[in-house]
BABAVO-213273 format. One record per residue (C-alpha): residue number from 1; residue in one letter; x, y, z. Coordinates in nm, 3 decimals. Layout:
BEGIN
+------+-------+---------+---------+---------+
| tiza | ketor |      c1 |      c2 |      c3 |
+------+-------+---------+---------+---------+
|  NUM |     A |       X |       Y |       Z |
...
+------+-------+---------+---------+---------+
***
This chain:
BEGIN
+------+-------+---------+---------+---------+
| tiza | ketor |      c1 |      c2 |      c3 |
+------+-------+---------+---------+---------+
|    1 |     M |   0.000 |   0.000 |   0.000 |
|    2 |     S |   0.132 |   0.342 |  -0.088 |
|    3 |     R |   0.191 |   0.621 |   0.166 |
|    4 |     L |  -0.100 |   0.823 |   0.030 |
|    5 |     E |  -0.337 |   0.528 |   0.062 |
|    6 |     F |  -0.228 |   0.473 |   0.426 |
|    7 |     K |  -0.299 |   0.834 |   0.508 |
|    8 |     D |  -0.641 |   0.810 |   0.350 |
|    9 |     D |  -0.719 |   0.500 |   0.557 |
|   10 |     V |  -0.620 |   0.677 |   0.877 |
|   11 |     S |  -0.823 |   0.982 |   0.791 |
|   12 |     G |  -1.122 |   0.764 |   0.713 |
|   13 |     A |  -1.096 |   0.583 |   1.045 |
|   14 |     L |  -1.070 |   0.914 |   1.228 |
|   15 |     E |  -1.371 |   1.051 |   1.048 |
|   16 |     Q |  -1.568 |   0.739 |   1.138 |
|   17 |     A |  -1.460 |   0.767 |   1.503 |
|   18 |     L |  -1.557 |   1.135 |   1.510 |
|   19 |     T |  -1.897 |   1.046 |   1.366 |
|   20 |     E |  -1.953 |   0.784 |   1.638 |
|   21 |     Y |  -1.827 |   1.034 |   1.897 |
|   22 |     E |  -2.076 |   1.293 |   1.775 |
|   23 |     R |  -2.359 |   1.039 |   1.772 |
|   24 |     A |  -2.286 |   0.937 |   2.131 |
|   25 |     L |  -2.271 |   1.301 |   2.237 |
|   26 |     Q |  -2.602 |   1.371 |   2.069 |
|   27 |     E |  -2.762 |   1.081 |   2.251 |
|   28 |     L |  -2.631 |   1.216 |   2.583 |
|   29 |     E |  -2.756 |   1.566 |   2.508 |
|   30 |     E |  -3.101 |   1.435 |   2.416 |
|   31 |     S |  -3.126 |   1.250 |   2.746 |
|   32 |     E |  -3.046 |   1.573 |   2.926 |
|   33 |     E |  -3.306 |   1.763 |   2.726 |
|   34 |     Q |  -3.563 |   1.501 |   2.813 |
|   35 |     E |  -3.458 |   1.530 |   3.180 |
|   36 |     R |  -3.379 |   1.161 |   3.213 |
|   37 |     S |  -3.061 |   1.005 |   3.344 |
|   38 |     P |  -2.833 |   0.868 |   3.075 |
|   39 |     A |  -2.727 |   0.506 |   3.079 |
|   40 |     A |  -2.390 |   0.435 |   3.232 |
|   41 |     D |  -2.298 |   0.232 |   2.921 |
|   42 |     T |  -2.361 |   0.536 |   2.701 |
|   43 |     C |  -2.132 |   0.755 |   2.911 |
|   44 |     L |  -1.861 |   0.492 |   2.926 |
|   45 |     Q |  -1.881 |   0.430 |   2.549 |
|   46 |     L |  -1.845 |   0.805 |   2.494 |
|   47 |     L |  -1.525 |   0.825 |   2.697 |
|   48 |     L |  -1.380 |   0.516 |   2.531 |
|   49 |     L |  -1.454 |   0.667 |   2.190 |
|   50 |     R |  -1.264 |   0.975 |   2.301 |
|   51 |     D |  -0.972 |   0.751 |   2.399 |
|   52 |     K |  -0.986 |   0.589 |   2.054 |
|   53 |     I |  -0.983 |   0.926 |   1.882 |
|   54 |     Q |  -0.690 |   1.040 |   2.095 |
|   55 |     T |  -0.496 |   0.731 |   1.991 |
|   56 |     Q |  -0.560 |   0.806 |   1.624 |
|   57 |     V |  -0.472 |   1.175 |   1.667 |
|   58 |     S |  -0.145 |   1.081 |   1.837 |
|   59 |     R |  -0.025 |   0.875 |   1.542 |
|   60 |     E |   0.256 |   0.989 |   1.327 |
|   61 |     H |   0.020 |   1.143 |   1.072 |
|   62 |     P |  -0.168 |   1.446 |   1.222 |
|   63 |     P |  -0.539 |   1.497 |   1.140 |
|   64 |     S |  -0.657 |   1.734 |   0.878 |
|   65 |     T |  -0.750 |   2.086 |   0.972 |
|   66 |     Q |  -1.117 |   2.011 |   0.922 |
|   67 |     A |  -1.098 |   1.703 |   1.148 |
|   68 |     A |  -0.909 |   1.894 |   1.417 |
|   69 |     L |  -1.169 |   2.175 |   1.419 |
|   70 |     R |  -1.448 |   1.919 |   1.440 |
|   71 |     L |  -1.278 |   1.745 |   1.734 |
|   72 |     I |  -1.235 |   2.071 |   1.921 |
|   73 |     S |  -1.605 |   2.148 |   1.873 |
|   74 |     L |  -1.707 |   1.803 |   1.993 |
|   75 |     D |  -1.475 |   1.828 |   2.297 |
|   76 |     E |  -1.645 |   2.150 |   2.397 |
|   77 |     R |  -1.979 |   1.971 |   2.388 |
|   78 |     L |  -1.831 |   1.687 |   2.596 |
|   79 |     S |  -1.698 |   1.933 |   2.850 |
|   80 |     E |  -2.046 |   2.084 |   2.881 |
|   81 |     Q |  -2.185 |   1.738 |   2.956 |
|   82 |     G |  -1.900 |   1.660 |   3.199 |
|   83 |     G |  -2.111 |   1.718 |   3.507 |
|   84 |     L |  -2.377 |   1.474 |   3.389 |
|   85 |     I |  -2.114 |   1.210 |   3.309 |
|   86 |     A |  -1.946 |   1.257 |   3.648 |
|   87 |     K |  -2.281 |   1.204 |   3.817 |
|   88 |     T |  -2.350 |   0.889 |   3.618 |
|   89 |     L |  -2.011 |   0.716 |   3.631 |
|   90 |     P |  -1.776 |   0.662 |   3.928 |
|   91 |     L |  -1.489 |   0.819 |   3.737 |
|   92 |     D |  -1.245 |   0.792 |   4.028 |
|   93 |     K |  -1.279 |   0.413 |   4.024 |
|   94 |     F |  -1.233 |   0.400 |   3.646 |
|   95 |     C |  -0.923 |   0.617 |   3.682 |
|   96 |     D |  -0.781 |   0.372 |   3.933 |
|   97 |     L |  -0.858 |   0.085 |   3.695 |
|   98 |     I |  -0.745 |   0.235 |   3.364 |
|   99 |     D |  -0.483 |   0.480 |   3.499 |
|  100 |     P |  -0.524 |   0.727 |   3.213 |
|  101 |     P |  -0.261 |   1.000 |   3.161 |
|  102 |     E |  -0.332 |   1.348 |   3.292 |
|  103 |     S |  -0.372 |   1.467 |   2.934 |
|  104 |     A |  -0.686 |   1.251 |   2.909 |
|  105 |     W |  -0.888 |   1.520 |   3.078 |
|  106 |     W |  -1.225 |   1.355 |   3.006 |
|  107 |     W |  -1.153 |   1.089 |   3.268 |
|  108 |     Y |  -1.095 |   1.356 |   3.533 |
|  109 |     I |  -1.416 |   1.550 |   3.488 |
|  110 |     Q |  -1.556 |   1.665 |   3.824 |
|  111 |     P |  -1.927 |   1.691 |   3.896 |
|  112 |     P |  -2.048 |   2.050 |   3.920 |
|  113 |     E |  -2.045 |   2.183 |   4.272 |
|  114 |     E |  -2.396 |   2.226 |   4.394 |
|  115 |     I |  -2.466 |   2.571 |   4.528 |
|  116 |     H |  -2.657 |   2.554 |   4.851 |
|  117 |     P |  -2.895 |   2.843 |   4.927 |
|  118 |     W |  -2.681 |   2.930 |   5.228 |
|  119 |     D |  -2.376 |   2.972 |   5.003 |
|  120 |     T |  -2.528 |   3.287 |   4.857 |
|  121 |     F |  -2.439 |   3.462 |   5.183 |
|  122 |     N |  -2.075 |   3.349 |   5.190 |
|  123 |     W |  -1.956 |   3.698 |   5.095 |
|  124 |     L |  -2.132 |   3.837 |   5.402 |
|  125 |     W |  -1.977 |   3.582 |   5.639 |
|  126 |     E |  -1.630 |   3.654 |   5.498 |
|  127 |     L |  -1.692 |   4.027 |   5.528 |
|  128 |     L |  -1.785 |   3.988 |   5.895 |
|  129 |     T |  -1.499 |   3.749 |   5.968 |
|  130 |     V |  -1.218 |   3.988 |   5.866 |
|  131 |     P |  -1.279 |   4.263 |   6.129 |
|  132 |     I |  -1.328 |   3.998 |   6.399 |
|  133 |     L |  -0.993 |   3.839 |   6.310 |
|  134 |     T |  -0.829 |   4.179 |   6.325 |
|  135 |     S |  -0.985 |   4.244 |   6.665 |
|  136 |     N |  -0.856 |   3.907 |   6.788 |
|  137 |     F |  -0.500 |   4.000 |   6.696 |
|  138 |     A |  -0.541 |   4.339 |   6.866 |
|  139 |     L |  -0.676 |   4.181 |   7.185 |
|  140 |     V |  -0.395 |   3.925 |   7.199 |
|  141 |     A |  -0.138 |   4.203 |   7.158 |
|  142 |     A |  -0.302 |   4.421 |   7.425 |
|  143 |     I |  -0.337 |   4.143 |   7.682 |
|  144 |     S |   0.010 |   4.001 |   7.618 |
|  145 |     S |   0.171 |   4.342 |   7.658 |
|  146 |     R |   0.019 |   4.370 |   8.006 |
|  147 |     F |   0.157 |   4.035 |   8.115 |
|  148 |     L |   0.501 |   4.100 |   7.968 |
|  149 |     A |   0.536 |   4.464 |   8.082 |
|  150 |     G |   0.721 |   4.370 |   8.401 |
|  151 |     G |   0.909 |   4.078 |   8.250 |
|  152 |     P |   0.764 |   3.730 |   8.194 |
|  153 |     D |   0.679 |   3.501 |   8.481 |
|  154 |     A |   0.525 |   3.153 |   8.481 |
|  155 |     I |   0.164 |   3.274 |   8.489 |
|  156 |     G |   0.225 |   3.547 |   8.234 |
|  157 |     A |   0.409 |   3.314 |   7.997 |
|  158 |     F |   0.135 |   3.050 |   8.018 |
|  159 |     A |  -0.140 |   3.306 |   7.959 |
|  160 |     T |   0.044 |   3.466 |   7.668 |
|  161 |     I |   0.128 |   3.137 |   7.496 |
|  162 |     G |  -0.220 |   2.995 |   7.550 |
|  163 |     Q |  -0.411 |   3.288 |   7.409 |
|  164 |     G |  -0.157 |   3.323 |   7.130 |
|  165 |     L |  -0.213 |   2.964 |   7.016 |
|  166 |     I |  -0.589 |   3.004 |   7.027 |
|  167 |     A |  -0.573 |   3.329 |   6.833 |
|  168 |     L |  -0.340 |   3.179 |   6.573 |
|  169 |     L |  -0.578 |   2.888 |   6.526 |
|  170 |     A |  -0.888 |   3.102 |   6.492 |
|  171 |     A |  -0.739 |   3.414 |   6.342 |
|  172 |     G |  -0.418 |   3.326 |   6.168 |
|  173 |     A |  -0.527 |   2.997 |   6.018 |
|  174 |     P |  -0.798 |   3.136 |   5.787 |
|  175 |     L |  -0.546 |   3.385 |   5.651 |
|  176 |     S |  -0.301 |   3.120 |   5.525 |
|  177 |     K |  -0.340 |   2.831 |   5.284 |
|  178 |     V |  -0.202 |   2.575 |   5.529 |
|  179 |     G |  -0.424 |   2.710 |   5.805 |
|  180 |     Q |  -0.730 |   2.687 |   5.583 |
|  181 |     Q |  -0.648 |   2.327 |   5.502 |
|  182 |     I |  -0.618 |   2.244 |   5.872 |
|  183 |     I |  -0.953 |   2.405 |   5.950 |
|  184 |     E |  -1.123 |   2.241 |   5.652 |
|  185 |     R |  -0.991 |   1.898 |   5.752 |
|  186 |     S |  -1.118 |   1.957 |   6.103 |
|  187 |     L |  -1.461 |   2.059 |   5.975 |
|  188 |     T |  -1.468 |   1.751 |   5.753 |
|  189 |     G |  -1.380 |   1.537 |   6.054 |
|  190 |     F |  -1.684 |   1.677 |   6.234 |
|  191 |     N |  -1.898 |   1.583 |   5.930 |
|  192 |     L |  -2.005 |   1.944 |   5.890 |
|  193 |     P |  -2.168 |   2.013 |   5.551 |
|  194 |     K |  -1.948 |   2.221 |   5.324 |
|  195 |     Y |  -2.212 |   2.488 |   5.277 |
|  196 |     L |  -2.178 |   2.568 |   5.649 |
|  197 |     W |  -1.799 |   2.607 |   5.648 |
|  198 |     H |  -1.799 |   2.985 |   5.612 |
|  199 |     E |  -2.049 |   3.015 |   5.895 |
|  200 |     A |  -1.837 |   2.780 |   6.107 |
|  201 |     K |  -1.523 |   2.988 |   6.047 |
|  202 |     L |  -1.711 |   3.303 |   6.144 |
|  203 |     T |  -1.848 |   3.131 |   6.455 |
|  204 |     L |  -1.499 |   3.014 |   6.554 |
|  205 |     A |  -1.352 |   3.363 |   6.510 |
|  206 |     L |  -1.641 |   3.513 |   6.708 |
|  207 |     A |  -1.603 |   3.254 |   6.986 |
|  208 |     V |  -1.233 |   3.337 |   7.018 |
|  209 |     F |  -1.318 |   3.708 |   7.021 |
|  210 |     L |  -1.569 |   3.661 |   7.301 |
|  211 |     G |  -1.324 |   3.436 |   7.486 |
|  212 |     L |  -1.052 |   3.699 |   7.465 |
|  213 |     L |  -1.296 |   3.965 |   7.584 |
|  214 |     G |  -1.388 |   3.741 |   7.876 |
|  215 |     F |  -1.022 |   3.682 |   7.955 |
|  216 |     Q |  -0.958 |   4.056 |   7.943 |
|  217 |     A |  -1.250 |   4.110 |   8.181 |
|  218 |     Y |  -1.098 |   3.845 |   8.412 |
|  219 |     L |  -0.766 |   4.031 |   8.438 |
|  220 |     P |  -0.874 |   4.215 |   8.758 |
|  221 |     N |  -0.910 |   3.875 |   8.928 |
|  222 |     I |  -0.558 |   3.780 |   8.822 |
|  223 |     A |  -0.440 |   4.120 |   8.946 |
|  224 |     R |  -0.588 |   4.044 |   9.289 |
|  225 |     F |  -0.389 |   3.720 |   9.289 |
|  226 |     Y |  -0.069 |   3.919 |   9.238 |
|  227 |     V |  -0.173 |   4.158 |   9.516 |
|  228 |     R |  -0.207 |   3.864 |   9.755 |
|  229 |     R |   0.138 |   3.743 |   9.654 |
|  230 |     G |   0.274 |   4.093 |   9.712 |
|  231 |     I |   0.119 |   4.108 |  10.060 |
|  232 |     A |   0.276 |   3.773 |  10.149 |
|  233 |     A |   0.616 |   3.894 |  10.028 |
|  234 |     Q |   0.572 |   4.220 |  10.220 |
|  235 |     R |   0.502 |   4.034 |  10.542 |
|  236 |     Q |   0.824 |   3.837 |  10.494 |
|  237 |     F |   1.013 |   4.165 |  10.436 |
|  238 |     Q |   1.083 |   4.072 |  10.071 |
|  239 |     T |   1.047 |   4.430 |   9.956 |
|  240 |     T |   1.179 |   4.386 |   9.602 |
|  241 |     L |   0.951 |   4.089 |   9.532 |
|  242 |     A |   0.651 |   4.270 |   9.681 |
|  243 |     L |   0.726 |   4.575 |   9.464 |
|  244 |     A |   0.731 |   4.358 |   9.149 |
|  245 |     Q |   0.403 |   4.185 |   9.241 |
|  246 |     F |   0.215 |   4.511 |   9.303 |
|  247 |     Q |   0.350 |   4.663 |   8.982 |
|  248 |     R |   0.242 |   4.357 |   8.783 |
|  249 |     A |  -0.103 |   4.374 |   8.942 |
|  250 |     L |  -0.137 |   4.734 |   8.824 |
|  251 |     E |  -0.030 |   4.640 |   8.471 |
|  252 |     L |  -0.322 |   4.397 |   8.462 |
|  253 |     D |  -0.569 |   4.625 |   8.642 |
|  254 |     P |  -0.477 |   4.994 |   8.678 |
|  255 |     N |  -0.795 |   5.044 |   8.884 |
|  256 |     N |  -0.686 |   4.814 |   9.165 |
|  257 |     M |  -0.677 |   5.065 |   9.451 |
|  258 |     E |  -0.530 |   4.821 |   9.702 |
|  259 |     A |  -0.230 |   4.768 |   9.471 |
|  260 |     H |  -0.181 |   5.147 |   9.447 |
|  261 |     F |  -0.206 |   5.182 |   9.824 |
|  262 |     R |   0.034 |   4.900 |   9.903 |
|  263 |     L |   0.276 |   5.015 |   9.634 |
|  264 |     G |   0.275 |   5.349 |   9.816 |
|  265 |     N |   0.371 |   5.160 |  10.134 |
|  266 |     I |   0.663 |   4.998 |   9.952 |
|  267 |     Y |   0.786 |   5.328 |   9.810 |
|  268 |     E |   0.763 |   5.481 |  10.157 |
|  269 |     D |   0.974 |   5.197 |  10.297 |
|  270 |     L |   1.226 |   5.264 |  10.019 |
|  271 |     L |   1.226 |   5.637 |  10.112 |
|  272 |     E |   1.089 |   5.728 |   9.767 |
|  273 |     F |   0.836 |   5.967 |   9.916 |
|  274 |     D |   0.733 |   6.143 |   9.594 |
|  275 |     K |   0.637 |   5.810 |   9.437 |
|  276 |     A |   0.461 |   5.709 |   9.757 |
|  277 |     Q |   0.254 |   6.027 |   9.758 |
|  278 |     A |   0.163 |   5.976 |   9.393 |
|  279 |     E |   0.035 |   5.624 |   9.463 |
|  280 |     Y |  -0.156 |   5.737 |   9.770 |
|  281 |     R |  -0.325 |   6.012 |   9.567 |
|  282 |     V |  -0.442 |   5.761 |   9.308 |
|  283 |     A |  -0.571 |   5.531 |   9.583 |
|  284 |     L |  -0.745 |   5.828 |   9.745 |
|  285 |     L |  -0.927 |   5.906 |   9.419 |
|  286 |     G |  -1.047 |   5.545 |   9.426 |
|  287 |     D |  -1.196 |   5.601 |   9.775 |
|  288 |     C |  -0.930 |   5.393 |   9.951 |
|  289 |     I |  -0.994 |   5.510 |  10.308 |
|  290 |     E |  -0.645 |   5.431 |  10.440 |
|  291 |     A |  -0.491 |   5.650 |  10.169 |
|  292 |     Y |  -0.632 |   5.961 |  10.342 |
|  293 |     N |  -0.437 |   5.876 |  10.655 |
|  294 |     N |  -0.110 |   5.775 |  10.489 |
|  295 |     L |  -0.101 |   6.076 |  10.259 |
|  296 |     A |  -0.181 |   6.307 |  10.551 |
|  297 |     R |   0.101 |   6.157 |  10.757 |
|  298 |     L |   0.345 |   6.224 |  10.473 |
|  299 |     Y |   0.219 |   6.582 |  10.463 |
|  300 |     I |   0.309 |   6.610 |  10.831 |
|  301 |     V |   0.652 |   6.447 |  10.827 |
|  302 |     R |   0.771 |   6.547 |  10.476 |
|  303 |     S |   0.592 |   6.860 |  10.358 |
|  304 |     E |   0.506 |   7.015 |  10.694 |
|  305 |     D |   0.166 |   7.090 |  10.540 |
|  306 |     Y |  -0.026 |   7.054 |  10.862 |
|  307 |     T |  -0.342 |   7.220 |  10.736 |
|  308 |     G |  -0.354 |   6.995 |  10.430 |
|  309 |     A |  -0.297 |   6.693 |  10.653 |
|  310 |     A |  -0.575 |   6.791 |  10.890 |
|  311 |     T |  -0.811 |   6.846 |  10.597 |
|  312 |     L |  -0.739 |   6.503 |  10.455 |
|  313 |     L |  -0.785 |   6.338 |  10.793 |
|  314 |     R |  -1.118 |   6.509 |  10.854 |
|  315 |     Q |  -1.238 |   6.403 |  10.507 |
|  316 |     G |  -1.142 |   6.046 |  10.584 |
|  317 |     Q |  -1.315 |   6.056 |  10.923 |
|  318 |     L |  -1.636 |   6.187 |  10.765 |
|  319 |     K |  -1.630 |   5.902 |  10.516 |
|  320 |     L |  -1.585 |   5.653 |  10.799 |
|  321 |     E |  -1.872 |   5.808 |  10.990 |
|  322 |     N |  -2.098 |   5.779 |  10.684 |
|  323 |     R |  -1.973 |   5.438 |  10.570 |
|  324 |     D |  -2.326 |   5.295 |  10.586 |
|  325 |     N |  -2.447 |   5.545 |  10.327 |
|  326 |     I |  -2.148 |   5.579 |  10.094 |
|  327 |     E |  -1.914 |   5.331 |   9.934 |
|  328 |     I |  -1.559 |   5.322 |  10.064 |
|  329 |     K |  -1.276 |   5.076 |  10.001 |
|  330 |     Y |  -1.056 |   4.919 |  10.266 |
|  331 |     C |  -0.707 |   4.873 |  10.126 |
|  332 |     S |  -0.538 |   4.716 |  10.426 |
|  333 |     S |  -0.604 |   4.426 |  10.657 |
|  334 |     G |  -0.644 |   4.654 |  10.960 |
|  335 |     S |  -0.962 |   4.648 |  11.167 |
|  336 |     L |  -1.205 |   4.937 |  11.169 |
|  337 |     Q |  -1.092 |   5.032 |  11.520 |
|  338 |     A |  -0.728 |   5.036 |  11.409 |
|  339 |     I |  -0.817 |   5.264 |  11.119 |
|  340 |     E |  -1.013 |   5.500 |  11.344 |
|  341 |     Y |  -0.721 |   5.505 |  11.587 |
|  342 |     V |  -0.461 |   5.617 |  11.331 |
|  343 |     F |  -0.695 |   5.891 |  11.204 |
|  344 |     L |  -0.740 |   6.026 |  11.557 |
|  345 |     K |  -0.369 |   6.002 |  11.642 |
|  346 |     N |  -0.256 |   6.175 |  11.323 |
|  347 |     L |  -0.525 |   6.441 |  11.345 |
|  348 |     G |  -0.409 |   6.516 |  11.700 |
|  349 |     W |  -0.053 |   6.536 |  11.567 |
|  350 |     A |  -0.156 |   6.778 |  11.291 |
|  351 |     R |  -0.351 |   6.996 |  11.537 |
|  352 |     L |  -0.049 |   7.006 |  11.765 |
|  353 |     R |   0.170 |   7.128 |  11.478 |
|  354 |     Q |  -0.097 |   7.387 |  11.397 |
|  355 |     D |  -0.056 |   7.526 |  11.751 |
|  356 |     R |  -0.403 |   7.409 |  11.845 |
|  357 |     P |  -0.310 |   7.200 |  12.151 |
|  358 |     L |  -0.660 |   7.187 |  12.301 |
|  359 |     E |  -0.803 |   7.022 |  11.988 |
|  360 |     A |  -0.496 |   6.801 |  11.973 |
|  361 |     E |  -0.557 |   6.685 |  12.329 |
|  362 |     S |  -0.918 |   6.595 |  12.246 |
|  363 |     E |  -0.823 |   6.383 |  11.944 |
|  364 |     L |  -0.534 |   6.213 |  12.124 |
|  365 |     R |  -0.744 |   6.116 |  12.424 |
|  366 |     K |  -0.997 |   5.956 |  12.185 |
|  367 |     A |  -0.710 |   5.764 |  12.023 |
|  368 |     L |  -0.597 |   5.641 |  12.365 |
|  369 |     E |  -0.948 |   5.518 |  12.442 |
|  370 |     I |  -0.910 |   5.284 |  12.142 |
|  371 |     N |  -0.546 |   5.185 |  12.200 |
|  372 |     P |  -0.408 |   5.288 |  12.541 |
|  373 |     Q |  -0.089 |   5.086 |  12.486 |
|  374 |     A |   0.021 |   5.288 |  12.182 |
|  375 |     A |   0.325 |   5.511 |  12.244 |
|  376 |     A |   0.260 |   5.788 |  11.989 |
|  377 |     P |  -0.059 |   5.931 |  12.148 |
|  378 |     H |   0.111 |   5.949 |  12.489 |
|  379 |     C |   0.415 |   6.126 |  12.341 |
|  380 |     L |   0.199 |   6.374 |  12.150 |
|  381 |     L |  -0.042 |   6.424 |  12.440 |
|  382 |     A |   0.247 |   6.510 |  12.670 |
|  383 |     Q |   0.350 |   6.786 |  12.426 |
|  384 |     A |  -0.009 |   6.910 |  12.396 |
|  385 |     L |  -0.041 |   6.930 |  12.774 |
|  386 |     E |   0.291 |   7.114 |  12.799 |
|  387 |     A |   0.170 |   7.365 |  12.541 |
|  388 |     Q |  -0.135 |   7.431 |  12.760 |
|  389 |     N |   0.076 |   7.458 |  13.079 |
|  390 |     K |  -0.118 |   7.176 |  13.241 |
|  391 |     E |  -0.024 |   7.033 |  13.578 |
|  392 |     P |   0.333 |   6.894 |  13.575 |
|  393 |     A |   0.217 |   6.566 |  13.727 |
|  394 |     A |  -0.025 |   6.506 |  13.436 |
|  395 |     V |   0.244 |   6.598 |  13.182 |
|  396 |     L |   0.500 |   6.379 |  13.356 |
|  397 |     E |   0.262 |   6.084 |  13.354 |
|  398 |     Q |   0.226 |   6.107 |  12.974 |
|  399 |     W |   0.604 |   6.134 |  12.927 |
|  400 |     Q |   0.650 |   5.828 |  13.143 |
|  401 |     Q |   0.401 |   5.634 |  12.931 |
|  402 |     C |   0.573 |   5.759 |  12.617 |
|  403 |     Y |   0.913 |   5.647 |  12.742 |
|  404 |     A |   0.782 |   5.309 |  12.855 |
|  405 |     L |   0.595 |   5.224 |  12.536 |
|  406 |     A |   0.804 |   5.383 |  12.259 |
|  407 |     R |   1.039 |   5.160 |  12.065 |
|  408 |     G |   1.197 |   5.416 |  11.835 |
|  409 |     L |   1.121 |   5.210 |  11.522 |
|  410 |     N |   1.060 |   5.520 |  11.309 |
|  411 |     P |   1.221 |   5.865 |  11.307 |
|  412 |     E |   0.927 |   6.040 |  11.476 |
|  413 |     E |   0.899 |   5.792 |  11.760 |
|  414 |     D |   1.276 |   5.796 |  11.809 |
|  415 |     T |   1.261 |   6.174 |  11.842 |
|  416 |     W |   0.978 |   6.154 |  12.095 |
|  417 |     L |   1.164 |   5.889 |  12.291 |
|  418 |     D |   1.467 |   6.117 |  12.322 |
|  419 |     L |   1.240 |   6.407 |  12.420 |
|  420 |     A |   1.077 |   6.192 |  12.688 |
|  421 |     R |   1.421 |   6.101 |  12.821 |
|  422 |     Q |   1.510 |   6.469 |  12.845 |
|  423 |     R |   1.187 |   6.552 |  13.026 |
|  424 |     L |   1.216 |   6.265 |  13.267 |
|  425 |     S |   1.582 |   6.320 |  13.363 |
|  426 |     P |   1.524 |   6.640 |  13.567 |
|  427 |     A |   1.224 |   6.482 |  13.735 |
|  428 |     E |   1.428 |   6.176 |  13.832 |
|  429 |     S |   1.705 |   6.403 |  13.965 |
|  430 |     E |   1.456 |   6.589 |  14.181 |
|  431 |     D |   1.321 |   6.263 |  14.319 |
|  432 |     A |   1.672 |   6.143 |  14.390 |
|  433 |     D |   1.761 |   6.467 |  14.566 |
|  434 |     S |   1.453 |   6.458 |  14.781 |
|  435 |     S |   1.514 |   6.098 |  14.881 |
|  436 |     A |   1.884 |   6.174 |  14.967 |
|  437 |     A |   1.816 |   6.485 |  15.187 |
|  438 |     P |   1.939 |   6.439 |  15.561 |
|  439 |     T |   1.677 |   6.403 |  15.834 |
|  440 |     E |   1.689 |   6.607 |  16.161 |
|  441 |     E |   1.856 |   6.415 |  16.444 |
|  442 |     I |   1.725 |   6.438 |  16.808 |
|  443 |     A |   1.988 |   6.427 |  17.075 |
|  444 |     P |   1.940 |   6.171 |  17.349 |
|  445 |     D |   1.857 |   6.273 |  17.702 |
|  446 |     G |   2.148 |   6.254 |  17.910 |
+------+-------+---------+---------+---------+
***
């Protein structure tokens, strides 16, 4: 057979195969028009015909232009019917059996993805998800910065890592391809329908957002935990540790008035009086009742602002007197009587420095009714009585009590102790002189 005759035979076979291919396609299209399911044999025969045509096209002799254009047109019609074929035949099983090359695209046709009515709102769920994800990142950054402000500790590190992982899962994952795959596999594992995936992602992001908001609202409780640790350290004279605990508590909850008050105590112990006053002022604005007393005492010993001290003390006393009708905060573990005592003692001290000894005496005697074993009221009362030129015996009695009870554990008490020693020395000398004076002797009769 000549070369020309061979080519004509090939072309004739291709034309016959294309005719059969077209006939099978037409039969499939008619079944779709009549809204009836095609036979599986028809679909399979159609794909095998396409394989046959591909074998003929791949031969050494290419098809004619007319045949190539006809094949392209028929392939377009096959592609349009791909969804129907994919529904009729289990193409994945045929692919496993035949193992066609990737170029045989007709074996890899995928059924059309059904659009569920809920999918029409996917754009809305995605639009709502983006700002929530952004808010999650912002909340994680804000909360983490509070925990890490004073340097990481075990609780802070655990809280930061935990919320970071949750936020990355719910916020970072949808923003990356790998993260999306993880979430989609998880949703598939829960047998959640695909048309609900966008809603599920939005729900997850919203749940994390609400969880982070709840955690942020819980920070004051964690701050109180740090305050308790600071108090324990303070009682064991671990000043540096107590300072760090109170500072960390304020990073988590700036409105914790007890932390401000106790931080003022620490600064006062460290002789950083300006910082102590600043903390006491903040605690005072938060109605911490003890802050009135501590700030007033600093006014007396540091600023010599006796009028300001007396004003603060009277304001605090009025709040204590009306505690049943107004809200006040107790920032120390002292009893109500102990608090009332220090107000009376310091108000008497301020009145004494204001040259109002009579009022000072009144306040100091009230303080002694509450705590008669305290040294300071006796020392101050002795000075108030001296200023009023009261009976020496009464003054001396107060100096004796001052000397007996004072321990000199702070600068003021040490000063009063020395003053009591000075006042008592002349009195002891007079007693000694009177006891050593000679008695008149009576000569015997004789």
